[in-house]
C-alpha positions, 0 to 999 in steps of 0.5 A, spaced: 499 500 500 502 506 498 504 511 503 505 519 503 508 519 510 514 523 511 521 520 511 526 523 516 529 530 513 524 530 508 519 534 512 522 541 512 523 540 504 515 539 503 510 545 502 506 546 508 500 542 505 504 536 504 507 536 511 500 537 514 497 531 510 504 526 512 503 528 519 496 527 519 497 520 516 502 518 521 498 520 526 491 517 524 495 511 522 498 510 529 493 513 534 486 513 530 482 519 527 479 520 534 485 520 538 489 525 534 487 533 535 489 538 530 494 541 535 498 534 535 498 534 527 501 541 527 506 539 532 508 533 527 508 537 521 512 543 524 507 548 523 501 551 526 493 550 527 492 556 523 496 553 517 492 547 518 485 551 517 488 555 512 489 549 508 483 545 511 476 548 513 476 542 518 479 536 521 474 532 518 476 535 511 483 533 513 481 526 514 477 526 508 483 528 504 487 523 507 482 518 505 481 520 498 489 520 497 489 513 500 483 511 495 487 514 489 493 509 491 487 503 490 485 506 484 492 506 481 493 499 483 487 498 478 490 502 473 496 498 473 494 491 473 489 494 467 495 496 463 500 490 465 495 485 463 490 489 457 485 484 455 486 479 460 481 480 466 483 474 470 490 476 470 488 483 472 484 480 478 490 476 480 494 482 480 489 486 485 489 480 489 497 480 489 497 488 490 493 486 497 497 480 499 503 484 498 501 490 502 498 485 508 505 485 512 504 493 513 497 492 515 499 487 521 501 493 526 495 498 525 490 495 520 486 497 514 486 505 514 479 504 511 476 499 516 479 503 522 476 509 519 469 506 518 470 504 526 471 511 528 466 514 524 459 511 525 455 517 522 454 516 515 453 523 513 461 524 515 465 527 509 470 522 510 465 516 511 462 518 504 469 518 501 470 511 504 463 508 501 464 512 494 471 508 494 468 501 496 463 502 491 467 504 485 472 499 487 466 493 487 464 496 480 471 495 477 472 489 480 465 487 477 467 489 470 473 485 471 469 479 473 464 480 467 470 481 462 473 474 465 467 470 463 465 468 470 458 464 470 456 469 476 460 475 475 456 479 481 457 473 486 464 472 484 466 479 485 462 479 492 466 473 494 473 476 492 471 482 496 470 478 502 476 475 501 481 481 500 477 485 506 477 479 510 485 478 509 486 485 511 482 484 518 485 477 519 492 480 518 491 485 523 488 481 528 493 475 527 488 470 526 490 467 520 498 465 518 500 466 511 494 470 509 497 473 503 498 466 500 491 463 502 488 469 499 491 468 492 489 461 493 482 463 494 482 468 489 484 463 484 479 458 486 474 463 485 476 464 478 477 457 476 470 455 478 
């Protein structure tokens, strides 16, 4: 999974908006959205609360923008497998499964940022929650299109099963309940495609 988190020595070189986003991502990932205040983000970014509010109207807007960036990373993964395997939807689906499987080790500490954010944002009207729901719906539509293009007998069912496996592998990795989750994820997706 791609990340925008700052590396040591990089913070001072970034423009303020990027420093704020990097600091927010690092803190949201390690401590959670609700536990992190704007002052902590400002301190981590080496700026002020006023500077944050110049770039983001509210903390909720900052959270939503962070999640938009993460969602763009996933859209880019779909685009990459599409470009890497043109007109080969089965390989595209397996490429997505590999993308998730390879990102699982980074989830073992704090977990999937989308799942964690949903847990912290029960209000469906929250702007960040809306970003997640739109991202997941878009992801499902793209996966459904790949399943249909692959000629699967029931593309909707296959897309749902693959989604359950991808999401479940991330949660199982976070809680440590399944060993070799990445390998198992790939085998299950292959089984769905081979039916």
